Structures are given as C-alpha cells and as structure tokens.
N, C-alpha and C positions, 0 to 999 in steps of 0.2 A: 461819237454816236454811231450806232449800227444801223444799217439799212433794213428795210422790210424783208428783202431777200435773205440777208444774213440771219435775221431772227427766225424766219421760216425754216431755213436750212438747219439751224440749231435745234429747233423743236422737232423737226423730222428725224434728225439723227438721234436725239434723245428718246423719241418714241421707238425707233428701230432697236436701240439697245435695250429698252424696257421690254419690248416684245420678245426679243431673242433670249433674254434672261428667263422668260417664262416658257421657253421651248418652241417658239415659233420660228419658222424660216421666213425671212422678210425680203420682199422685192420692191423696188421703187416703180411706181406707175406714172410718175410725172415725166413728160417728154419735153424737150426743148427743141424748137425749130427756129430758123432765122428767116425774116422777111427781107427780101432784097428789093430796093427801089433805086432807080437810076439816079446817080449823083448823090446818094446818101449812104452812110455806113450801114451794114447789116443790123437789123433790130431783132434781138432775141425775144421769143414768145414762148411762155411755158403753158402747157395744157395737161390737165389731169385725165388719165384714162379711166373710164367708168366712174368718174366723179371722185376718185380716191387718190391720195398721195402714196399710200403704201398698200401692199397685199401681204397679209400674214397667213401662213399655212402651217397647220400642225396635223397630227394623225387624226384629230377629232373635229377640226373645224377649219373653215376658210373665211377670213375676215378682210373686208375692204375697209381701209382706214383713211379718214380725213383728219389731218392734224391741225390743231389750233393752239395758240399760245399767247400769253400776256394777261393783262389785268381784266380784259373783257371776258375771260374764260371762267371766272368764278361762278357765274350764273348764266342762264340763257339756254335757248333751245336750238340755236344755230339753223335758222330757216334757210340760209343760202346752201348749206351742206345738205339739208333735207331736199331742196329742189334739185341739186345736182344728182343725188342718189335716185330721185324719182324719175329722172330722165332715162334710166336704164332698167332692163329686166334682169333680175338676179334669180338664180335657182333658190328654192326654199331652204336648202341646207346651208346657205352662206349667210353671213352676218355683215351688217354695215355699222361701223362705229365712227363716232367723232371722239377722238382722244384730245382732251383739252388740258393744257398745262397752265394753271393759274400762276401768276408771278410769285416767286419765292416758294414754290410748292415742291415737295419731294415726291409726291405721287400724283398721277394724272386723274382727271375726272373723266369717266367714260360715259358717253351718251350713246345708247344703242338705238339705231333707227330701224323700225320694223314696218313692213308693208303687210297690211291685212288682206284677206282674200277679196274684200269688196272695194279695194283700192284706197282705203283710208290709211293714214299712218298713225303710229303711236310712238311715244318716246318712253324709254325706260332708263332712268338714271341709276347708275351703280357707282359706288365708291370703289376705286381701283384695288386697293390692297385687300379690303375685306372680302368681298364676294368673288373677285377674280381668282384669288389664291385658293379659295375654298373649292372652286370648280376645277382647278388645275391639278 
C-alpha cells in the first residue's frame, strides 16, 4: 500500500507531465524543511509557496496549480485549496487552478479559482481535454 506522500508525488509528477505536454514550463513550489528537536530525529515538514504545488508558465499565461488526486476528486469545490489561494494576492493576469485526477482517469478535472474585484470568489469548472486544448 502506498503512503499519502507517494500518492501526492505521483499526481504532482503526472500533472507536471500533462502541463509540459501542453507547452508550459513547470516549477515545483513545494518546499521541505526539517524541524530539529533535542533528542529526536529531524522531522520533515512540507509547505506550499503561494498555496500552490506547481507554477506553470507559458508565453500567454502564468498558472499557480494545486494538485489533488484520488476518488474524492470526481466532484467537489476544494474549499481548502480556495482558502489557501485566498491568503495571497495575485496579479490579475495570473490564474489559480486546482487540477484534480479522479481515480482511473486519463484526463484531469480543472477547477479554476477566480477572485472578483469585490473580494468574492467564483468557481469555473472546465473539462481538461475539451476546452483547454481549444485555447492552446
């Protein structure tokens, strides 16, 4: 049985390959640090920068990506990812996506998080292969 860290790394690598196949340059935004306590082994702690796992850049767009995977990704609005993105101020030309990989799926489900001018948020669901390739 795989651990949560292994599953997360798998979906992050899969998302990176998927974005690179569509012409994006992708960088990891997750950092790992170690907590040192006297008499205990170092404990690793992972933190997302800007609430995102990946940063995807192309000639036309900059996208901050939070990656999710597994059975819970078929539906949902990802409120935790929405809260993480809401903690930061992004320029209006950037996009914030949650890329969800449902179990046994060949294409991801993309949920775009947008911040409106009055501070509210809205969600736009888009199926990955259909609309994404039409804009590429």
